N, C-alpha and C positions, 0 to 999 in steps of 0.2 A: 397719151398725147406728147408730143414734143415739146421742149421748152420752147417760148416765144409764140408764135402764131400757131393757133389750135386748127388741127384739121381732121376731118373723118374720111376714113377709107371705104371704099365699097368692095366689099370681096363677098362671094357667092357662097351659100352652106355648102355645096358641092365640092368646092376648092378646098374647105376647111376639113370637111369629113375626108378627102382623099389623103390630105396629110396626116392626118390621125391614124390612117390605116397603115401608111408607109412608115411611120415610126414605130406604131404598136409590133410591126412586122419585125424591126431591127431588134426592139427590145425583147421578143420571144427569141429570137436567134440567138440572144445574148444568154438563154437559159437562167435569168435571172428572176423570172416570173415563172419557171417550170416547175417548182416546187408547190407542195401543198402549203396552204395557208400563207398564201403570198400577201405581203403588205408593203405599200408605198407611203411614205410620208413626204408631204408636200410643204417645204418650208419655205413659205411666203408671207409677207404681210400684208400683199394686195394681190387681188386676181383679177383686176380689171383690164391688164395687159391680155392681147390677144394670145400670146406666147403661153401665158400661165393657163387659159383655157385650154390651148390644144393641149397642152399636159395633163390636165385633168382629165380630158376626155380620153386620152391615151391609156391611161389608167383604168378608166371606166370600161373600154373596150376590150382590156385585158381581163375584165371580169374579176378584179383585185381588190382588197379591202383598203381604201385610201383615208390617211388621216391627215389633218391639216395643224397646222401649229404657224400663228406668228408672232409668238413669244422668243425671241431671239436670244433672249437673256438666259432664259433657262432651256435651249434648245437642246445641250447635252443630255439633261435629264429627261426631254421628252424622247429622245432616241433610246434610252435606256429602258422607257417604259412601255412604249410601241412596238419595238424590236424589226425595225423595216428590214426587207431583203433589197429595198431600191429607194434611193433618196432622189426628189426631184426639187432643185434649189437653185439659189442664186450663190455666185461665189463668197458673198459676204458671211453667208451662212458656214461655208467649209474654212474661212478665214476665222470665224469665231471657234469653231471646233478645235483649230490647232492653237490660237492664242490661249484659249481656256486651259487646255493641257500642259501646254508650256507653262503658265501662271501657277498652275496647280503644282507643278514638278518645283518651281521655284520656292513655292510658298513651303513645301517639305525638305528645301535644302538639297534638291536634286536637279537644279536648274541645269548645270554643267552636262549633266548625264544626259538629259534632255537634248540639249542643243547637239550633242555628239552624235545622238541617235537619228536625229534629224538631219545632219549631215550626212550621215551614213545613209539614210534612206533614201534620200534625193541622189546621190552616188550611185547607189545600187541599181536604182530606177533608171538611171542614164546609163549605166553601163549595160543593162539586162537590154535595153531597147536598142543599143546598138550591137548587142551579143558581146561585149568584152568584159563581163564581171570575171576579176581574179578571185584566187582562192582565198587571200586576206579578205577583201571585200565581202566576199560569201559568208565568211566564219564571222566577221562583225556583226552583218546584217542577221545572222541566226541568233547572236547574243544578244542584241537590243530587241529583236522579236519576242524574246522571254521577259526581257526587262521592260519594255516599254511599249511595242507594237501590239501585244496580246492585250494589254490594258487599254489602248485606245479603240482595239476593236470591240472589246467589251462595252465601252462607254457608247459606241454606235448601235448598241442592242445584241451584239455578238452573232449576227446572220447578216449584217448588210455585205454585199459582195458588188454592188455598182451604185453609180450614180449618175445623173444628168444635171450638167449646170448650163444655164443660161443668162443672158440679161446684160452680161459684163464679161470682161475676158477674164478667166480664171487664174491664169499665170502658170508657166511650167514649174515653179517651185513648190506650189501646192499639189499640182498634178501629180508630178512625182513623188511627193510625201506620201499621198494616200496609196498611190500605186503600190509603193513598197509595204504598205500595211495589209495590203490584198484588196482594197477598194479601187475599181476602176472609176474613175470620174470623166465621162464621155461629154465633150464640149461639141458643140452644133454651133450655125451661123445662120441667121434670118433676122428679117424686121417684119414688122406689122405687114409692110407692102408686099412682102413675099408670103404671107401667111404661116409666118414663123419660120420653120426652118428651109433651109437651100443647100445645106451641108451638115453631115454629122458624123461624128467618129462611131465605128462601130466596136462591140466588144471583141469581137474576133478579127479585127483589122483598123487599128487607131494608132495615133501619134501623137504623145501629149505634146503640148504647145500648139498644136493645129486645131482647126474646127472642124477637120474630118474631109471626105471625100465629097463629090457632088450627089445628091439625092436623085434616085430614078425620076425621070420626066421632068427634069429640072436641067436648065443650061446657064454656066457661068462662065464668064469671059472678065479678062483685063484689059481696060482702055490703055492707050498709051502712057497715060500719066500712073497708071497702077491702079486707078480706080475699078472696084469691083461691080461688074453689071452682071444682072439675072434676068433670065425670061423662062417662060414655061406656065402652065395651066394655075400654077402656084401664085402669080404675081397678080396683084390687085387690079382692077379696071381703072378706076380714076380716084382722083381725091373728090370727095363730094361736093357739088357745085362750086368747083375751083378749078376751071377748064387752064388757068396759067400756070397754076403749079402742076398740074398732071402733065402738059406739054415739057416743061422745063424738067420734070423728072425720068422722061423716057429719051433714048438714044433709038428711035425707030420702034422696035417692040422691046428693046434691053432697058431695063430700070436701072437707073444710076443710083447706086446705094449711098454715095458719098463716102464709103469706107475703102481704104487703101489694102492691097494684099499681095499674096504672090503664092504660086503654087511650085511644089516639088517635084520631083522626077515622076512619084507615083500618084500625082494629082491630088495630094493633100493641100487643102487652102490655110493659109495662114493670114490672119489679120493684122496688119503693122499699124494702123491708127486710122483717124479720120482726116479728110482732108482739109479740114476748117480747123482741125487741131492742130497741125503740124506748126511747130515753132519754128520761126527762121531769126536768128540771132543777128546782132548789128554786123558780126562779122561773115553773115552769109550762109553760115553752118545750120542745115536743117535737123530737126529736133524731134522724135516722135515721144510724146510725154510718157504714154504706156508703160514702156520699157524701163523708165526710171521710177515712176510711181510705185510698181509692183514691189521691187525691193525694201524701197521705204515702208511701204505698207505692212511689211512683215514684222515690224515692232509691233509687240503686244500692245503698247499703249498708245499706237497710233490708230484713230478713227477713219480719218479719210485724207488723202494728200490729193493736191492739186499744182502740177509744175506748170510753170509761167517763164517767160522771159522774150517773147516775140520782140523784135527790133531794139533788145537790149543787149550788152556787152556780158550777160552773165545769164546763168540757168537757176532759176529759183523755185522753190515749192512751198506753197502755203498749206500747214500741217495742222490737224485739229486733234485733240486728244479724245480717247474714247472714254467715254463717262463712265461705263461698265468696269473696265479693267485697271480705271487710273486708281483706285482705292486701295487696291490690292499692292499695285506697284509702290506707292507711296509710304505703306506700311512697311514693305520689305526694304526699305529704302532708309528707315527712320525718320520718317515725315508722317505729319499727322493726316490719317486715312480721310477726313471728312474736308480736305483742303478744297476749296472751289476749283473749277476749271479755270478761272481767269488768274488765280493767285499761283498754280500749278505752271500755267504757261509762262508766267513771269518769274518763275525762279530758274535760273540758270545752274541746275546741280551737276556734280561732275560727270553723274550716269547720262545726263541730258547731253553733256558736250561731246561724249564720246561716242563717236559713230559705229554702229555694229558691222560687221563682215558685209551684209547685205547691202547697207548704205553707201559703204566703201565701193563695191562693185558698181554700183549705181554711176558713182563720181567717176570711175574709171572709165565706163562708156562713153562718158562724155571726154574725158581727157585724151581717148585716141584720137579724137578729131583735131581738125587743123586748128580751131577757134579756142583757146584757153583764157579765163580772165582770172585774177586774184581779187576784183573788185567786192565788196561787200557793201551792199547799200546801208545807209544809216538806220533806216526803218527796218533791216532785218533783224535786229535784236537790240533790245535798250541796255543790257548789260554789256561793258566793256570785256570783261573776261568771257562772255559767250563770243562775241566777235572774234576775239583773239582766237579763241578755239577753233572757230570757224575758218579763220584766215589760213591757220597752220594746217588744219588738217581737211576742210572740205572748200577748196577754193573755188569749185564749180557750183556745186550743190549748197544753196544757203535754204536753211530750214526756218520758215516763218512759222510760228506757234500761235495761232489766233487765240486773243483773249476774249474774243466776243463770240464768235461762232463755236455751235456745238457739231457733232458729227451729222447731227439732223439736220443741220441748216444747209447743207450743200446739197 
């Protein structure tokens, strides 16, 4: 269900079955499930969403062994035990794998090596996707494959070649990182109202950072304001006993998703945000929060991040700490590992003040626009030293570290 008013959708069984067969055919084409003893791990905490049911039914239709886990804290160990050939999950799980590996490297004094390997992996994947990988980059990638990437593949079970991610945007950063490891993460797009997928990347035809081309039997168009609209047999019939909401959701037989997107020259769809989530600053600048949240979320101790600033002269971000990654980070920085989230959030250490390259990249996205502000609201940070550091290094993005919310609260 969506936040706010609860709604029920009327979807025919035949429509759901058609979606299962289309997706299963694409997975078979990828040859990920063409080997013997195929195994799929379903890394979700909940299965009540229709999309999760569709994924599960695809695995059953493909006649493969399915493993379920909701224990994201020990997800890497689960992969090592189950040895999946395909992972079906949400972006948070892949973020967890990345952050765990990064933190493990830092614990062993190899944090700089891992960061260099990650930068090389992303650059190599971007270059290969555009066909411009040079000799030096190839040599660096080969070196790090022996030092880092091979160990990460082993941590995933040693036989995983692909993954399907849904439920939220994965982000190009993670997509390129895992692609360099030899694990292609395919993103798709859909809602409960579209019986899950309307577009999906294919193993033999994919573009990282997009949600793929339109599936057979589905129509997708963009309205004048960029809103993604969908029609086809996959679209739901109505909201149960709610004719007003049903009428408002359609333009003729086109379902209005509420998402904003764009197509490239090859027909790959990219989702740029939600219509209701676009932030309009006091200076009239439109800001899509997703492109700013992803690089901030790259920090291993960040649990969740929400960018705000509608009708304000600044763009800010509410950040929660990851309760699972925080103890290790504290210990590595000479602080008590049992420090509470509240105390950790209130401590402006030098490491917390210094923005990482990914965070600075997010700041620069906003700086390139016509609206800039060096205003830092007094509520942004209690410590004068933290406020001063933010004024000098992050005049656009103000990190608000919550003292009362955990990542599960958002």
